[in-house]
Structure formats: C-alpha cells, structure tokens
N, C-alpha and C positions, 0 to 999 in steps of 0.2 A: 758638503753641508747643504748647498742649494738644492741638490738633487733629492736629498732626504726630506727637507722641510718645505721645498717648493716655494721659495721666496718670490721668484719672478711670476710664477703662476698665480700667486695670491697678492701680487702687486704690493710687495713690501720689501724691506731691506733688513740686514742684520742690526744696524744701528736703531732702526725704528722698533724692532722686536725687543731689543735690550731696554730701550726707553719705556716701552709698554710693560715689560716685565717688572721693572723697578716701580712703575706707577701702580700696578696691581698690588705688588708686595706692600708698599707703604700704605695703600688704601685699606688693606686688610690686616696689617701688622698688629693692630690692637688685640687680635685674638690670642696672640702669644702671651699676653699678660692678663687678659680678661678670663680666658678659659681656666688657667690654674686657680684664679681667685674664686671662680664659681664651683669648680669640682672639688677644691680642697675643703669646702664646707662639709663634704661627706666623710671626711677623715683621710682622704687621699693625700699623700705627701705633695706639697706644692711644687717643689723642684722636679719631682718625678713627672708630674702632669705637664710642667713647662717643657721638659725634654720630649715627652711622648707627643705633645702637641706639634713640636717642630718635626719630629720623625714622621708622624702620620701625614702632616701637610706636605713634607718634602717628597715622600714616596708616592702619595696619591697624585700630586701635581706632576711629578716626573713621568708617571705612567700616562697621565693625560696628554702630556706633551710628546713623548716618544712613541706611544702606541696609537693615540688618536690624532695627533698632530693638530690640535686645536688650542687656542690661547686661554684656557680656563684653569683657574687655580682651585685647589681644594684645601680644606682645613676643618677642624671640629666646628660644627655649626652652632651659631648663636640661636637660642630658642631650644635647640635640641639638648644643649648642655644644661640649660635651665630646667627642662623637663626631666633630665637625668637626675639632677640634684633635688629640686623642690617637690616633684611629683613621685618619681620612682623610689628615691631613697627616703625623703622626709615624710611624704604623705602615705605611701604604700608600705613603707617599712622594710624594703629590700636593702641588703648591704651593698656597698659600692662594688664589691667583687661580683655579686649576683647581677647588678646592673650592667657591668662590663660584659658578662656572659650573654645577657640579652642583646646587647649592642652587637656582639660578634654574630649571634644567630640572625639578627636583622640584616647584617651584611651578606651572609650566605643566602638568605631569602631574596635579597635584592639581586644577587648574582643569578639566581635561578630564574627570576622573572625577566631578567635582561636576556639571558640565553634563550628563553622560550618565547621571546617577543611580546610578552605581556606589557612591558613598558612601552614598546613601540605602538602597540594597539591602543594604549591609553592616549598617546600623543595624537594619533590619527582620529580618535573619537571626539576630540575637542573642536567645536565649530570654529570657522575662521574668525568670526567676530570676537569670540572669546579669546582666541590666540592673540589678536591685536590688543585686547583689553589686558591680557596677562603681561604683554610687553610694556604697555603704557603703565600698568600698575606697578611693575618692577621699578619703573622710573619714579613713580610716586614714593615707593618704599625706600629706594636708594636716597632720594632727595630728603626724605624725612629723617633717615639715619644721619645724614649730613647736618641737617638743621638741629637735630637733637644733640649730636656730638659737638656742634659749634656753641651750644649753650644759648641759642637765640630765644628759647622758650622757657617760661616758668609756669608752674602749675599750683593752683590754690585749691585746697580741699578743707571743707569744714569737718569738725570732729565726727559729725553724724555720718559722713560719707566714708570714713576710714573703716575698712572691713577687717584688716588684720595687720599686725606688726610682728615680724620675725615668725611668720607662719602660725601665729596664735591669735585667737579672737581679740580684737582691740578693747582695751579697758581704759576708759577716759580718766579714771582715777590714778592710773599708774604714772609715775614720774620718772622712774629709772628702769633700765632693761639690762639684765646681765649680759655682758659682752658687747653692749652697745646695740644700736639699731642696724640690722643688716638688710631688712626688706620691709616695705610698706605697700599694702594693697588697698587701693581706694576705689570707690564705686563711681558711677557715672556723673556724680555731682562735682567731680574735679573740673576746674576751669582753666584752660590754657591762656596765656597772655605773652606778649612780647616783652623781653627784658628791657631795662632802661639803659643798658650798655655802660654801666659804671664798673662792671666786672672786667678785669684785665683779660680774662680768657675769652669772653664774648667779643671784646674789642679786637683781640688778635685774630679771631676767626673772621670778623667783619673785614679787617684789613686784608686778610688772606683771600677772602671771597672777591674783593675788589681787584686785587692783583691778578687772580686767576681769570676773572671775567675779561679784564683788559687784554691779557695774553691770548685768550681764546678768540675773542672777536678780532684781534690783530693777526690771527692765524700764525702765531709763533710756534715753531716746531717744539714739541715736548712741553707745551704750555702747562699741562696738569702737573707733571713732575717738577717743573721749575717753580710752580706755585707752592707746592709742598715744601720744597727746600727753602724758598724765600721766606715763607711764613715761619718755618722753624727757626731760621736765623733771626728774624724779627722778634721772635719770642724770647730770645736770650736777654736783651736789654730790658724787656718788659717783665722779666722775672717769671715767665711761664715755663721756659725750658731750663731744667735744673742740670747743669753740667757735672755736678758732683756725683750723679748716678753712674758716670762712666767708670769710676773707681770702686764701685760697690762690690765687695767680695761675695755677697749673697747671690750674685748673678754668674758665678764661676761655673765652668763646665764640669769640673770635678765634683762639686757639690751636687749637681743635678744627676750625674751618673751614679753616685753613691745611693741615691734614693730610687732610681729607676728600677732596681731589682725588686722593690716592693710591689710595683704595679705590673711589671712585665710578666705576662702569663698568668696573672691573678684570676683571670676569667675562667681558667681551666682547673684551678685548684679546688681544695675541699670546701673553701668558703665561696667559691664561684659556681661553676656549672653543676658540681655534685650537690651542693646545698640548694641550688635553684630548683632542681627536679627531685629533691629528696622528700618533699611534702606534696603528696598527690592532691590534697585539698586546695593547694594554691595554683594548680596547673591552669585552670581557666584564666585566672588573673595574670599569670605569667604569659600565656599566649596572647591575651588582649594587649598587654603592655608591649610585647614585641611588635604586634600589629600597629600600635600607635606610633612607636619609633619608626617603623618602616613607612607608614603612610606619609608622615611629615617629610621624611628623607626623600622619598620618591618624588613627591610633588614639588618640593623645593628645587630639586634638580631639573625636573621637566620644565618647570616654570622658568628657570634661569636660561635653559637652552632655547626654549621657544622665544622668550623675551629678548634675548640678545643675539642669538644665532641667525634668525631670519632677517632681522632688520639690517645687520651688517654683512650678510652674505656668507658668513662662516659656514652655515648649513644652507646650501643652495637648494633650488627646486629639484635639481638633479639628485642631490643627496637624499631628499625626501622620497623621490620616486624609487631610488635604489633601495631605500629602507623598506619599501613595501614589497619589493621583489626578491630581496637577498635572503640567503639562509646563513645561519651562523653569525660570526662576528666579523663582518667584512666592510661595511660602510663606515663613513666618518662618524655618523651618529651612533651606530652600533658600538664602535670602539669607545666613544666618549661616555656612553651610558655604562659600559662594562668597567671602564677605568674608575668611574664614580662608585660603582657597586663594590669593587674590591677594596677601596680605600677605607670603608667603614670597618670591615673585619680586621684590616691591618692595624688601624688605630686602636681597636679594642684589645688586640694582643699586647700592644705597648702600654695601654692604660689611659684611654681617653674616650669621650663620648662620640657619637656618630660624626664621621668625617663626610663632608658634602661639598658640592661645587658652589663656590662663593659668588654671590651676585656682584661683589666688588670687582670681579673680573671685568665687568663692564667698563671700569675706569681705564684698564689697560687696553681694552678693545677700542675705546674712544680715543686713546693715544696712538692708535694705529696697529695694535697687535692683531695678527691674522693667522699665525701658525703656532705650532707646538713649541717653537723656540722661545716664545714669550713665557710659556709654562716652565720650560727648562730654567730660564733666568729666575723665575719666582722660586722654584725648588732650590736652586743654588743659594738664593738669598736666605731661605729658611735654614739651610744647613750652616751657612756662614753666621747666622744669628746665634747659633749655639756658642760661637767663639766671641762674637762681638755684640751680644745682646744689649749691653749698656748703651751702645751707639744708637740702636733702634729705639731703645726705651726713651731717648730724649726727644723723639719726634712726637709732639703732642697731638691729641685728637683734634685740636683746633686747626692743625695744619692739613690734616687729611679731609676734614669736613667740607671745605670748599670744593674739593675734587668730587666728592660724592654728590653734592648739590648740583654741580654742573652736569655730571653724567646723568643724573635723574632728569634734568631739564631736557637733555638731548634725546633721552629714551621716550619721553612722553609724546613725541610726535606720532607714535603709532596709534594714538587715540584718534587721530584724524581719519583713520581708515574705517572707523565705526560710524554707522548711520544713526546718529543720535535722534533723528526725527522719528525713527521707528522704535517705539517702546519695546516691542518684542525683542529687539536686538540691544537696545540701550539699557534696559533694566539689568539683565545679567552682566553686561559689560561694566556698568557702574559698580555693582557689588564686587565683582572680581578685581577691578582696578583700585578702587578707593579703600576697600577693606584690607588690602595688603598693608597699607600704611597704618590704618587705624588699629588693626589687630596685631601689627608688628610681626606679620608672618606671611610668607608667600603662599604656603599651603592653605592657610585659613582663608586667604583671599580667593584662591582657586575654589575652595569648598563653597564659599558664599556665592560665587558665580555659577557653579554647577547647580546648586540647590535652587536658585531663582530661575535658572534656565529651564529646569524641569517644571517648576511652578508655572512659568509662562506658557510652556508647551501644553501643560495640562489644561490651563484656562482657555487656550485657543484650540483645544481638541486636536493637537498635532503631536501627540506623544510618540507617534511612529517616527518622527524626525529625530528622536533621541537615540543616539548610538547605544547599543547594549552595554558596551564597556563603560561609557560615561554614566549610564544608569546604575551599574554595579558600583562604580567608584563613588558616586554620590551617596548610595545606600551605606557604603562603608564609612564615609565621612560622618553621616548622621549617627551611625552606630558608635563611632569613636567619640562624638560629642556626648552621647547619652552615657557612655561608660565613664568619661571624665567627669560628668555631672554627679555621678553617684559613688565614685570611689573616694 
C-alpha cells in the first residue's frame, strides 16, 4: 500500500490519511441531503437523487484517489445543482431528463478539453498574483460557508428590496403562497448583521468553534475531526441533534434503489437526449446552456486545485513543469483533471447534476491528507452512508461549520504573496478573492478577477501581457453573463 500511495514520499501515514478522509467527508456530507432537496423540486424522485448523489460522489472520488493519487473528494456541486433546477428547468423550461442529458454532454466536453490540454493551458494562462488571489479567495469562500452554516449572520430586507418569491415577481399584497415559500431573492438593499446568539444552533456552532480553535492552536492531532465529533455530541443535550432520525425508515437503502430506476439512464431516453435535440430552434439555447454548465464546472475545479494544491505542495513545482512538457494523461495534475472530468458524466448517467471537485477537500488537506488514500476513505464513507445514512444525518451543520471557518483562515495566508501596494496587481486580486465569497461562487470570483485584470492592462497599455487563453476565457465569461441576463 505504501508503494502505491507513497505515504513516506508525501510525509504522511495511514492513520493521518484516514483522519483526513473522515474530516473531508463530514465537512462535505451536507451535500448528501441538500442535493436531493434541490433537484427533487424539478420532479426527480428524492430517494433516487439521494442514491445517485452517493454513487457519483463515491465513483468520482475513488477515481481521484486511485488514478491521480491526490486527496480531493468529488460530489454534485452546490451552485451547479441550483443552476440545474432554477435556471435550466424552471427558467428555461427544459425537463429534468433534458437537463441530465446536457450535464452528460458537459462531462464529455470536459474530458475532451482535458485530453487536449485546454484545461492546462487555462491554468498556465493565469498570472501568479491571480493564482495567489484565487487561493486566498477560496479561503474567504470556505470561511463564509462556515459562518453561514453556523448561523452567525442574519439578513434584513425591506419589502422594496425583495425581487421574487418562489421564482415569481414579488407581490407585497400576497399573504399566502401555495406549497409554502421555497426561495426568496432580494436585491442589494439586504443588510447583514451578527445574530444575538439566543438561538441554540448558533450557540452550538460558537461552542464548536471555540473547541476547534483551542484544539488547533494546541496542535492536537486530528483537531478538526475531534471538533466535529465533540460538537455533535454537545448538540444532543442542546436539542440540536435529533437521535430519532437513526430509525427513520425513509432513509432505507431499499427505498432508494426502488426509485433509482427512474433516473438511471434517463438522460438517454426519449424525454432526455432525443427530446433535447428534437427541436432545431432550441439548438442555440441548448449549446449555450451546456457551455454555461461547463464554464462553471471547469473553473470551480481549476480554482480548487490552484487554491489548495500549490500551498500544500500536493501539486509541486515539478508537477507543474511536467504538466507543460507531458503528453497524454501522465502527470498528477493531468490525472486529477481527468478524474474530475469523467465524474460529471458518470453522475448524469445515474441521475444528478454536475459532479465536481469539492473545496471542502481543504478540510482534509488541513488535517494532513496528502495522498489518494484520503480520497479512498471519503469514497468508502459515501458508500457506507447508503447503509448508515441516519448516522451521518445526525451530524448538524453547526458541527462542520467551525472546521470550514478554520480551514478558510489557514488558506487566506496566500493573500500575503500579493503586492497590495501595486494597484495593477491589487485590483484584480481583490475582485478575484473577495467576489468568491460575496457571489458565493469560485468561478464567478475568477471571472471578476479576469475581467478587471484585462481592464487594468488596457488602461496601462499592457494588453500584450494578457495570455491569449486568459483573454478568450474572459470573453466567454462575459458572453455567459450576457446570456444569463437575457434568458
């Protein structure tokens, strides 16, 4: 096993890798329950999506661990599942079967650009300052996810700032909504504030954060995982952790498999691929929607690899040099990108939205994960969850939130590598890093950084400094924003 995963070469041990894998799994386990909740709004069976989420995550993560030997986990991406539901199905009017067909095609496209080195060209087109900004920005993004999950923030919006409720224009006179309120979109007038900590959930997260901070600064081995477990246990007497969910029959494996047949292969049926290309007039919209899926997927993954791999040494300078000179799928980065690409198509076959590399992998990396064995542990946990999902379900978001906050803090040190006194470097770096959290999207943060990088270079008459690939990527981002604005 040591010869395969190279534990000694990567200065790690089996126990450390197991601890890291468990940490990553619990940090991202929320997707097991959130993804079915979002995709089921389209009419997809909830239990089928639950099982397809587990299968896609397990297969994608296992390939990442065994083929690329890197400690990254994969699962259906947050943001991408919302785009699938709210934009593709609700706004554009595609069926969920057609949306799955587009996700499958997106995966094939990502495989092609990985094999042909387009993805690698994109990575090397990004200036060093922006790469550091992406790394630090992912820290901001991860920490914000943790703060949000902890319930530390509350938001106030006046009626005039509410734009829509349940994807319909807001009507101030309406007092009831059929089926209840499922989503609210508010404008820039929304005001964030710190909660008063009278809510038990916020208090639990605060206690968990204090425990995790003490463990980390005391350099306790496995501090992040211990913090998650300790916070979960503390949540039992506080009434946050509901132990009755352990015996819930709705979480049974048999129930999930009985529904999986509805979504498995639906992308290729008469209501999927055939229907998608049956109307020639919709072809431009179909192609642009596939492009929008792919753009977010590609840059989420690239951002995660750059942001976590360089700082921790998982992708060394030698790996990057080999990336430039290699052909085919040979280097560690080659293999990681390929593993990420095939996961999306696999997920679409079983019935879920784009599968992508999770930024929460940073939690396991922070816990010492350095090899693919960490990913194997995560994949194993996803498979076990199909049998013991109620046990995972009792781990509250307040228990994993402190881990994400601390990981974000540690990742933000990359911002020190940016020359903030030089506005030519500071402006794009600011937008790339801060917008990740504010826009709640790694790819949108990267887009903001790219756009302002080009604006700065144009203003300084240094447009020749812009790599052609970066210029094309930026143009595609702008095109994507224009399309989303008018659809």
